[in-house]
C-alpha positions, 0 to 999 in steps of 0.5 A, spaced: 583 367 104 585 360 107 586 360 114 592 357 117 592 355 124 598 355 130 598 353 137 602 359 138 604 366 134 609 370 137 610 377 135 617 380 135 623 376 134 628 380 140 630 375 145 624 374 149 620 373 143 625 368 140 625 364 147 618 363 147 618 361 140 624 356 141 621 353 147 614 352 145 617 349 138 621 344 142 615 342 146 612 340 139 607 346 138 606 349 132 609 355 132 609 362 128 613 368 129 613 375 125 617 381 125 616 388 121 624 389 121 630 385 121 630 379 125 633 379 132 630 385 136 632 392 138 638 389 143 642 385 138 641 390 132 640 397 134 640 397 142 644 394 147 650 391 143 652 396 138 651 401 143 656 398 148 661 397 142 661 404 142 661 406 149 666 401 150 671 404 146 670 411 149 671 407 156 678 405 153 680 412 151 678 415 157 682 410 161 688 412 156 687 420 157 687 419 165 694 415 165 697 420 160 703 422 163 702 417 168 706 412 164 702 412 157 706 417 152 702 415 145 696 419 143 690 415 142 684 417 137 678 414 135 677 412 128 669 412 127 669 408 120 673 403 123 669 403 129 663 402 125 666 396 122 667 393 128 660 394 130 658 390 124 662 384 127 656 384 132 650 386 128 651 384 121 650 376 122 644 376 127 638 377 122 640 371 117 643 367 123 636 368 127 632 366 121 636 360 120 635 358 127 628 359 127 627 355 121 631 349 123 626 349 129 620 348 125 618 355 126 614 359 121 616 366 119 613 372 117 616 379 115 610 383 117 607 386 123 600 382 124 594 386 125 588 383 130 582 382 126 579 378 132 581 375 139 585 369 136 585 371 129 590 375 125 592 378 118 599 378 116 602 377 109 595 377 106 594 371 110 588 369 115 591 366 122 588 363 128 592 361 134 590 358 140 595 363 144 598 370 141 604 373 144 606 380 144 613 381 144 614 387 140 618 392 145 619 399 144 620 404 139 622 412 139 617 417 142 614 421 136 615 429 138 609 432 135 612 438 133 613 442 126 619 439 123 619 432 126 621 429 120 628 432 120 629 429 127 633 422 127 633 417 132 638 412 136 638 407 130 641 413 125 646 415 130 649 407 131 649 407 123 652 414 121 658 413 116 661 419 119 660 423 125 657 430 125 661 436 128 655 439 131 649 435 134 643 436 138 640 431 142 633 432 144 632 429 151 637 427 157 635 420 159 639 414 158 639 414 150 641 422 150 646 421 155 649 415 153 650 417 145 652 424 148 658 422 151 660 417 145 659 423 140 663 428 145 669 423 146 669 422 139 670 429 137 663 432 136 660 439 139 654 436 143 648 439 146 643 436 150 636 440 151 632 437 156 625 439 158 625 437 165 629 440 171 635 434 171 638 429 167 636 422 168 631 423 173 630 415 175 637 416 178 640 419 185 640 427 184 647 427 187 650 422 183 647 425 177 649 432 178 656 429 179 655 426 172 652 432 169 659 436 171 663 431 168 659 431 162 660 439 162 667 438 163 667 434 157 664 439 153 657 437 153 652 443 153 646 441 157 640 445 157 635 444 162 627 446 163 627 447 155 621 445 151 623 444 143 618 446 139 620 446 132 626 444 127 627 448 121 631 445 115 637 450 113 641 450 106 646 445 110 644 445 117 638 445 122 635 450 126 632 448 133 627 452 136 626 451 144 622 455 149 626 457 156 623 461 161 618 464 157 623 466 151 624 463 145 631 461 143 634 457 137 641 454 135 644 451 129 646 444 128 649 439 123 644 434 126 638 433 131 636 427 134 630 425 138 632 422 145 626 424 148 624 417 150 621 410 148 614 408 148 610 401 147 610 398 140 603 397 139 600 402 134 601 397 128 597 391 131 590 394 131 589 391 138 582 394 139 580 388 134 583 383 139 580 386 145 587 387 148 587 393 153 593 398 153 595 403 158 601 408 157 606 403 159 604 397 154 599 391 154 595 391 160 597 384 163 596 380 170 601 376 174 601 371 169 603 376 163 596 374 160 592 380 157 587 382 163 582 383 157 583 377 152 585 370 155 588 368 149 594 373 149 600 374 153 605 380 153 612 380 155 618 385 155 618 392 154 611 392 151 608 389 157 605 393 163 609 390 168 612 393 175 619 391 172 623 396 168 624 396 160 630 392 160 633 386 156 635 382 163 627 383 165 625 381 158 629 375 158 626 373 165 619 375 163 620 371 157 622 364 161 616 365 165 611 367 160 613 361 156 612 356 162 605 359 163 603 357 155 606 350 156 604 348 163 598 353 164 598 359 169 602 357 174 608 362 174 608 369 177 613 375 176 618 375 182 619 381 187 626 383 185 630 389 186 632 390 179 639 394 177 639 400 172 645 402 169 647 408 164 653 407 160 656 413 160 664 414 162 664 414 168 658 409 169 652 410 173 648 405 176 643 404 182 639 398 185 633 398 190 631 404 194 633 411 193 632 417 197 626 420 194 623 413 196 624 414 203 620 421 204 619 423 211 622 416 214 629 418 213 630 417 221 629 409 220 635 409 215 642 410 214 645 413 208 652 413 207 654 418 201 661 419 199 666 422 194 672 417 194 677 418 188 682 417 193 681 410 194 686 405 191 682 403 185 680 410 182 687 412 184 690 406 180 686 409 174 687 416 175 680 417 175 677 423 178 670 421 179 668 415 184 662 416 188 657 412 192 650 412 196 648 406 200 642 406 204 641 401 210 635 399 214 637 401 221 633 396 224 634 390 220 641 392 218 640 390 211 642 394 204 636 396 201 639 401 196 645 402 192 647 408 188 654 408 184 658 413 180 665 409 177 668 406 171 665 400 173 659 401 177 655 396 173 659 390 176 659 393 183 652 394 182 651 387 181 654 385 187 649 390 191 643 387 187 645 380 190 645 382 197 639 386 196 635 380 193 638 375 198 637 380 204 644 379 206 645 383 213 651 388 213 655 383 217 654 378 213 656 382 207 662 384 211 664 377 213 665 375 205 672 375 202 673 378 196 679 378 191 683 384 192 685 390 190 678 389 186 672 394 185 668 389 188 672 389 194 671 396 195 664 395 198 666 393 205 668 400 206 662 403 203 658 399 209 
């Protein structure tokens, strides 16, 4: 087996992997990249981008429904097949274009998941590879539910590629993915059930606002079952039966399709990391402040697969990739910054947060001011006849700075970006209030929240 040598070998062709490969190739390094799926990564092909196409059209649909008899008279419906074709405008060209751009940059391409056979050596496509630096940027994959009948469970990839929407769907898990897909399916006409093991949906978010979102979901026709453990899926003649345990009792329901939305885990199982002395923990590859493996100095990791303090999101993966790229090219000089990172759920209305939550305060609430209010009567909500608009803002009483923001609204993602800037820049309430925003806009509502 002939040995091929590279300066940098990147595993994963998503946004972070591509960034590192392009940067290093531009510096004259000999670079290779590999992926066991289509080139382009989860976000562009089967995650953020296609999901936003689906959720985006449901946002428009909800706005129309809100304004029926307020000036809009025509009935609007979603055509699933046309929506799928529209989604392909965003996804179909990605793999070919990604490969074309990588080849143009002089990067060697492999179409298989490499396996470590030493600290600096890999086996891929029957070839032996040695690299000075190896970057793991393989992202996340769905958590496997080890229950009888798990082979009948579909995943989010399958949902985003459905040729036709089933009339009845069960989602196992009430986190980001389960809630987002459930809202899309319900607004497109499906009868939806979410079965969640915990006692609440979206545990990372503020409880008051998630309760409000749960009420919205129920009004939409989504059946949310909490405190239930799915323990078996059975194939029927045409449908499936889902068995779950709740309060010590075994219950079941029949459905046309079942999706596993119970969470995602680091995609490392195919890499044989133990052969490369690469330590892994539950959150992913164990790395130091430079995104370098704590056990193998020749290996780096970034994005969802790296066990950093950042949440597994596309923007944080991009930031980590920029830092990692510099460390490979310039030596370990760049560390991850301390930043408040916004989180968002693409339901309708949107749910977003940044910074501290009430749970973080524990017994220190006397040091903080909490502003919580439901405000569907504010101008921007009334303008859309939107019934769901709430905020919870946490202020440090002593410094009069914003340390946490939680928003439920049709544009929560845009509003939370302004709060993210305020928190990371340590703006005081008075400094924020002294700014002048365009009016009337959702952003201009912030002054009233403080």
